[in-house]
C-alpha positions in Angstrom: 60.4 -13.8 34.8 61.8 -16.9 36.3 60.3 -20.3 35.6 59.7 -21.0 39.3 57.8 -17.7 39.6 55.8 -18.5 36.5 54.8 -21.9 37.8 53.6 -20.3 41.1 51.3 -18.0 39.0 53.2 -14.8 39.4 53.1 -12.2 36.7 56.2 -10.4 35.4 56.6 -7.2 33.3 56.5 -7.3 29.5 58.2 -4.8 27.2 55.8 -2.2 25.8 57.2 -2.6 22.2 56.6 -6.4 22.3 53.0 -5.8 23.5 52.3 -3.3 20.8 53.7 -5.6 18.1 51.6 -8.5 19.3 48.4 -6.8 20.2 48.2 -3.6 18.1 45.0 -4.9 16.4 43.3 -4.5 19.8 44.2 -0.9 20.2 42.1 2.0 18.9 43.4 5.2 17.4 45.2 7.2 20.0 45.3 4.4 22.6 48.8 3.6 24.0 50.2 0.8 26.1 51.3 2.0 29.5 52.1 -1.3 31.4 51.9 -5.0 30.6 52.3 -8.2 32.4 52.5 -11.9 31.4 51.3 -14.8 33.6 52.3 -18.1 32.0 50.0 -18.0 29.0 47.8 -15.0 29.9 48.6 -11.3 29.5 47.1 -8.2 30.9 47.7 -4.7 29.5 47.0 -1.3 31.0 46.4 1.1 28.2 45.7 4.8 28.2 41.9 4.0 27.9 41.3 0.6 29.5 42.5 -2.7 31.0 42.8 -5.5 28.5 42.9 -9.1 29.8 44.1 -11.7 27.3 43.4 -15.3 28.4 44.5 -18.3 26.4 42.3 -21.3 26.8 42.5 -25.0 26.1 45.5 -27.3 25.9 47.0 -25.6 22.8 46.1 -22.1 23.8 44.7 -21.4 20.3 41.4 -20.2 21.7 41.8 -16.8 23.2 39.5 -14.5 25.2 40.1 -10.7 25.0 38.4 -9.0 27.9 38.3 -5.2 27.9 37.4 -3.3 31.1 36.9 0.4 30.8 38.6 2.3 33.7 35.3 4.1 34.4 33.8 0.6 35.3 36.4 0.0 38.0 34.9 1.1 41.3 37.8 0.1 43.6 41.1 -1.7 43.7 43.7 -2.9 46.2 47.3 -3.8 46.1 49.1 -6.0 48.7 52.8 -5.8 48.8 55.0 -8.9 49.2 56.1 -9.6 52.7 59.6 -10.6 53.9 59.0 -14.3 53.2 56.4 -14.1 50.4 57.2 -14.3 46.7 54.4 -12.2 45.4 52.3 -9.1 45.6 48.6 -9.0 44.7 46.3 -6.8 42.8 42.5 -6.9 43.2 40.1 -5.0 41.0 36.3 -4.6 41.5 34.1 -3.8 38.5 30.8 -2.0 39.0 28.9 -3.1 42.1 30.3 -6.6 42.4 31.0 -7.8 46.0 34.0 -9.9 45.1 36.9 -8.7 43.0 36.5 -9.3 39.3 40.2 -9.5 38.7 42.9 -10.9 41.0 46.5 -11.1 39.8 49.7 -11.9 41.5 53.0 -10.2 40.7 56.5 -11.5 41.3 59.1 -9.3 43.1 60.4 -7.8 39.8 57.2 -5.8 39.4 56.8 -2.6 41.3 53.1 -2.8 42.4 53.2 0.9 43.2 53.6 1.6 39.5 50.5 -0.6 38.8 48.6 1.3 41.5 49.7 4.6 40.1 48.4 3.7 36.6 45.0 2.6 38.0 44.7 5.6 40.3 45.5 8.0 37.5 42.8 6.6 35.3 40.1 6.0 37.9 40.3 9.0 40.2 
């Protein structure tokens, strides 16, 4: 992921092995990492069982929130592909009966948003 893309807030893919090494204490028995993305200091991981959002807080990033969203709680989602002159694609996820999306993430061009959509569709449908 390029520094320019990161400064704009676009997420780039992260290697599965790196995610497992760093976050294996969050995974339960039999849970596997399917996709992961990094956005400056934050990370989000699609596992075989749920979506995990890892948000570092504060100046030093030593305070971390780990948010887990079960796929069965996701009621809908949308992807918006990058246009000709746009730098990013966007993912929106609605949890339960919320009117506004609970999760909104932007991806740089290196991420195939159709892969993200496929993982969500597989677990939700």
